[in-house]
C-alpha positions as CSV (number, residue, x, y, z in Angstrom):
1,X,-5.5,-3.8,36.1
2,X,-3.8,-3.3,32.6
3,X,-5.2,-4.9,29.4
4,X,-3.0,-7.4,27.8
5,X,-2.4,-4.8,24.9
6,X,-0.6,-2.4,27.3
7,X,0.7,-5.4,29.7
8,X,2.4,-7.0,26.8
9,X,3.5,-4.0,25.0
10,X,7.0,-5.1,24.8
11,X,6.0,-8.2,22.6
12,X,3.9,-6.4,20.2
13,X,6.5,-3.5,19.6
14,X,9.1,-6.4,19.0
15,X,7.0,-8.1,17.0
16,X,6.4,-5.0,15.0
17,X,10.3,-4.1,14.5
18,X,11.0,-7.5,13.4
19,X,8.2,-7.4,10.6
20,X,9.8,-3.9,9.6
21,X,13.1,-4.9,9.6
22,X,12.5,-8.1,7.5
23,X,10.4,-5.7,5.0
24,X,13.3,-3.3,4.8
25,X,15.8,-5.9,4.1
26,X,13.6,-7.8,1.5
27,X,13.4,-4.5,-0.2
28,X,17.1,-3.7,-0.4
29,X,17.9,-7.3,-1.1
30,X,15.2,-8.0,-3.9
31,X,13.7,-4.7,-4.6
32,X,10.2,-4.2,-6.3
33,X,9.3,-5.7,-9.6
34,X,8.4,-2.6,-11.7
35,X,5.9,-2.3,-14.4
36,X,6.1,-0.2,-17.7
37,X,4.7,2.8,-15.7
38,X,8.2,3.1,-14.1
39,X,10.5,1.3,-16.3
40,X,9.4,2.2,-19.6
41,X,8.3,-0.1,-22.6
42,X,6.1,-0.9,-25.1
43,X,2.2,0.4,-25.3
44,X,0.2,-1.7,-27.9
45,X,-3.5,-0.9,-28.6
46,X,-5.3,-3.4,-30.9
47,X,-8.9,-3.9,-31.5
48,X,-10.6,-7.4,-33.0
49,X,-13.6,-7.8,-35.4
50,X,-15.5,-9.3,-34.5
51,X,-15.5,-8.8,-30.9
52,X,-15.4,-12.4,-30.1
53,X,-11.8,-12.4,-28.3
54,X,-11.6,-12.2,-24.6
55,X,-8.9,-11.0,-22.5
56,X,-7.7,-14.1,-21.5
57,X,-7.2,-15.4,-24.8
58,X,-5.4,-12.2,-25.8
59,X,-2.6,-12.8,-22.4
60,X,-2.4,-16.4,-23.4
61,X,-0.9,-16.1,-26.7
62,X,1.4,-13.3,-25.7
63,X,2.8,-15.7,-22.7
64,X,3.6,-18.0,-25.4
65,X,6.0,-15.6,-27.0
66,X,8.1,-15.4,-23.9
67,X,8.7,-11.8,-24.4
68,X,8.4,-11.1,-20.6
69,X,4.9,-10.4,-18.5
70,X,2.4,-8.6,-20.6
71,X,-0.4,-6.6,-18.9
72,X,-3.6,-6.8,-20.9
73,X,-6.3,-4.4,-20.3
74,X,-9.8,-3.7,-22.1
75,X,-9.4,-0.4,-24.0
76,X,-12.7,0.2,-25.0
77,X,-15.4,-1.4,-27.1
78,X,-13.6,-4.1,-29.2
79,X,-10.4,-3.0,-28.0
80,X,-7.5,-4.1,-25.9
81,X,-4.2,-2.3,-24.3
82,X,-1.1,-4.0,-24.3
83,X,1.5,-3.0,-22.1
84,X,5.1,-5.2,-22.6
85,X,8.8,-4.6,-22.1
86,X,10.4,-2.7,-24.8
87,X,10.0,-4.6,-28.1
88,X,12.0,-4.2,-31.5
89,X,10.2,-3.3,-34.5
90,X,10.4,-7.0,-35.7
91,X,9.3,-8.3,-31.8
92,X,6.3,-5.8,-32.5
93,X,5.4,-7.5,-35.9
94,X,5.5,-10.9,-34.4
95,X,3.3,-10.0,-31.9
96,X,0.9,-8.4,-34.3
97,X,1.3,-11.6,-36.5
98,X,0.4,-13.5,-33.5
99,X,-2.7,-11.5,-32.1
100,X,-4.0,-11.9,-36.3
101,X,-3.8,-15.4,-36.2
102,X,-5.8,-15.3,-32.9
103,X,-8.5,-13.0,-34.7
104,X,-8.7,-15.3,-37.8
105,X,-9.4,-18.3,-35.6
106,X,-13.2,-17.0,-36.1
107,X,-14.9,-16.8,-39.2
108,X,-14.2,-13.3,-40.6
109,X,-12.2,-12.3,-37.8
110,X,-9.4,-9.8,-38.1
111,X,-7.0,-7.6,-36.4
112,X,-7.0,-3.7,-36.4
113,X,-3.4,-2.2,-35.2
114,X,-4.2,1.2,-33.8
115,X,-1.6,2.2,-31.9
116,X,2.2,1.2,-30.8
117,X,4.7,3.3,-28.7
118,X,7.4,3.2,-26.7
119,X,7.2,4.8,-23.2
120,X,10.9,5.9,-22.7
121,X,12.6,5.5,-19.3
122,X,12.5,9.4,-19.0
123,X,8.9,9.0,-18.3
124,X,9.0,6.0,-16.3
125,X,11.7,7.6,-14.0
126,X,9.7,11.0,-13.7
127,X,6.7,8.9,-12.8
128,X,8.7,7.1,-10.0
129,X,10.2,10.4,-8.5
130,X,6.9,12.0,-8.3
131,X,5.4,8.9,-6.8
132,X,7.8,8.7,-3.8
133,X,7.8,12.2,-3.5
134,X,3.8,12.4,-3.0
135,X,4.1,9.8,-0.1
136,X,7.3,11.6,1.6
137,X,5.1,15.1,1.3
138,X,2.1,13.3,2.8
139,X,3.9,11.8,5.7
140,X,5.8,15.2,6.4
141,X,2.2,16.9,6.4
142,X,0.7,14.2,8.7
143,X,3.6,14.9,11.3
144,X,3.2,18.4,11.1
145,X,-0.6,18.3,11.4
146,X,-0.8,15.9,14.4
147,X,1.8,18.3,16.3
148,X,0.0,21.1,15.8
149,X,-3.6,19.3,16.9
150,X,-1.8,18.3,20.1
151,X,-0.3,21.5,20.7
152,X,-2.9,21.9,23.7
153,X,-1.7,18.8,25.4
154,X,2.1,19.0,26.3
155,X,2.2,17.3,29.4
156,X,3.2,14.4,30.3
157,X,4.2,14.0,26.6
158,X,5.1,17.1,24.2
159,X,2.9,17.1,21.2
160,X,5.6,16.4,18.5
161,X,6.2,13.0,20.1
162,X,2.6,12.5,18.8
163,X,3.6,13.3,15.5
164,X,6.8,11.4,15.3
165,X,5.0,8.4,16.8
166,X,2.3,8.6,14.0
167,X,5.3,8.8,11.5
168,X,6.3,5.6,13.0
169,X,3.4,4.0,12.7
170,X,2.7,5.1,9.2
171,X,6.4,3.8,8.2
172,X,5.4,0.6,9.5
173,X,2.2,0.7,7.7
174,X,3.9,0.8,3.9
175,X,6.8,-0.9,4.9
176,X,5.0,-4.3,5.3
177,X,3.0,-4.1,2.1
178,X,6.3,-2.8,0.5
179,X,8.3,-6.1,1.9
180,X,5.3,-8.4,1.0
181,X,5.4,-7.4,-2.9
182,X,9.1,-7.5,-2.9
183,X,8.3,-11.3,-2.3
184,X,5.7,-11.6,-4.8
185,X,7.5,-10.0,-7.2
186,X,10.5,-12.3,-6.6
187,X,9.0,-15.6,-6.6
188,X,5.3,-14.9,-8.7
189,X,6.7,-12.1,-11.1
190,X,3.8,-9.7,-9.7
191,X,4.8,-6.0,-11.0
192,X,3.7,-2.7,-9.2
193,X,2.5,0.0,-11.1
194,X,1.0,3.3,-10.3
195,X,-1.8,1.9,-8.5
196,X,0.4,0.5,-5.8
197,X,1.5,3.8,-5.0
198,X,-1.9,5.2,-4.8
199,X,-2.8,2.3,-2.9
200,X,0.4,3.1,-0.5
201,X,-1.3,6.6,0.0
202,X,-4.8,5.4,0.8
203,X,-3.2,3.1,3.3
204,X,-1.5,6.3,5.3
205,X,-4.8,7.7,5.2
206,X,-6.5,5.1,6.6
207,X,-3.5,4.3,9.1
208,X,-3.4,8.1,10.3
209,X,-7.2,8.1,10.6
210,X,-7.1,5.1,13.0
211,X,-4.2,6.6,14.9
212,X,-5.8,9.9,15.2
213,X,-8.8,8.4,16.8
214,X,-6.6,6.7,19.7
215,X,-4.6,9.7,20.2
216,X,-7.4,11.7,20.6
217,X,-9.1,9.8,23.1
218,X,-5.9,10.1,25.0
219,X,-5.8,13.8,24.7
220,X,-9.3,13.9,26.0
221,X,-8.4,11.6,29.1
222,X,-5.6,13.5,30.0
223,X,-7.9,16.8,29.8
224,X,-10.4,14.9,32.3
225,X,-7.8,13.2,34.3
226,X,-6.1,16.3,35.3
227,X,-3.3,14.1,37.2
228,X,-5.2,11.7,38.8
229,X,-4.5,8.7,36.6
230,X,-0.8,7.8,35.4
231,X,-0.2,8.1,31.6
232,X,-0.1,4.4,31.7
233,X,-3.5,4.1,32.4
234,X,-4.7,6.7,30.4
235,X,-3.1,4.9,27.3
236,X,-4.6,1.8,28.2
237,X,-8.1,2.9,28.8
238,X,-8.1,5.0,25.2
239,X,-7.2,1.7,23.1
240,X,-9.7,-0.2,24.8
241,X,-12.4,2.4,24.4
242,X,-11.5,2.4,20.9
243,X,-11.1,-0.9,20.2
244,X,-14.5,-1.7,19.3
245,X,-14.5,1.3,16.5
246,X,-11.5,0.0,15.0
247,X,-12.3,-3.5,14.5
248,X,-16.0,-2.6,13.3
249,X,-14.7,-0.1,10.8
250,X,-12.1,-2.4,9.6
251,X,-14.0,-5.7,9.3
252,X,-16.6,-3.7,7.3
253,X,-13.8,-2.0,5.0
254,X,-12.1,-5.4,4.7
255,X,-15.5,-7.4,3.5
256,X,-16.1,-4.7,1.0
257,X,-12.2,-4.7,-0.3
258,X,-12.4,-9.1,-0.3
259,X,-15.5,-8.7,-2.5
260,X,-14.1,-6.4,-4.9
261,X,-10.8,-8.8,-5.0
262,X,-12.9,-12.0,-5.6
263,X,-15.3,-10.8,-8.3
264,X,-13.9,-7.3,-9.6
265,X,-11.8,-6.7,-12.5
266,X,-8.3,-8.3,-12.7
267,X,-6.8,-4.4,-13.7
268,X,-7.3,-3.4,-9.9
269,X,-6.9,-6.9,-8.4
270,X,-3.1,-5.9,-7.1
271,X,-4.3,-2.8,-6.0
272,X,-7.4,-4.0,-3.7
273,X,-4.9,-6.6,-2.7
274,X,-2.5,-4.0,-1.5
275,X,-5.6,-2.4,0.3
276,X,-6.3,-5.8,1.8
277,X,-2.7,-6.1,3.5
278,X,-2.9,-2.0,4.6
279,X,-6.3,-2.5,6.4
280,X,-5.3,-5.6,8.3
281,X,-1.8,-3.8,9.1
282,X,-3.2,-0.6,9.9
283,X,-5.9,-2.0,12.4
284,X,-3.1,-4.0,14.1
285,X,-0.8,-0.9,14.5
286,X,-3.7,1.2,15.6
287,X,-4.3,-1.1,18.0
288,X,-0.9,-2.8,19.4
289,X,1.8,-0.2,18.3
290,X,0.4,3.3,18.0
291,X,-0.4,4.1,21.9
292,X,2.0,1.3,23.3
293,X,5.0,3.0,21.2
294,X,4.2,6.4,22.8
295,X,3.8,5.0,26.3
296,X,7.3,3.2,25.8
297,X,9.0,6.5,25.0
298,X,7.3,8.4,27.7
299,X,8.5,5.6,30.1
300,X,11.9,5.3,28.7
301,X,12.3,9.4,28.7
302,X,11.1,9.2,32.3
303,X,13.9,6.5,33.4
304,X,16.6,8.5,31.5
305,X,15.8,11.7,33.5
306,X,15.6,9.6,37.0
307,X,19.1,8.1,36.3
308,X,20.7,11.4,35.6
């Protein structure tokens, strides 16, 4: 008797297809709200003496200027690094005067202006190309590796199909977080930076690890069965046998990431949030998408051959 995972494979695959389609539509409709890392902007480094000004106070006074989002990060002892949109000399002076007033609220307080630079769009464009290029290169390398690793098991499914199936799974696992952040950027002004790309690469690594575990168990089953079991039964058994491992590993990682998200620094909060989405989605695909997708492809090929 087949498990519900394989028995209702069309339901899971349809659900996944709808999620990916919605994510792609949202991405092309709204796009992602890019940070200074990609668009360029102003880089400001200031210090406060004495060190009695916290990051929340700095962010609050900058928000009241209505100069757009300002990302404030600790830059060392008594220092803050501020990233904003392109500022004119006059606008920067307004920012500096505002921060100086904040410092002078404390007795003897003073602002130390250390750095003001314009990060040009050429740098942002270069980072963007390198970031997406890195993701494409990783995807190609993963497909090539899986096709090579499974070359010894060519029946009933050619090894290259394992690679293509893994590629579809990986696209699924990064498309949905991208769609989610399109919504977050649209309605909550959440910007993505280079850490977002780092998170996507980490999700790819996590997802392919879970997927290969399932595929490798299928390879073992195919070698042992020697034609005694159908491919459907082998896929079903492989998914069930790896289910416990996938859930345990994912739950452990999820709890660790959740703790970091709740109690860690705000500078990496969106990186961790992306990873949380990735862990949930990657776990789902390794169980409900990877094996069923390969099986559905195999059954479709068989039906096509029979009808000819």
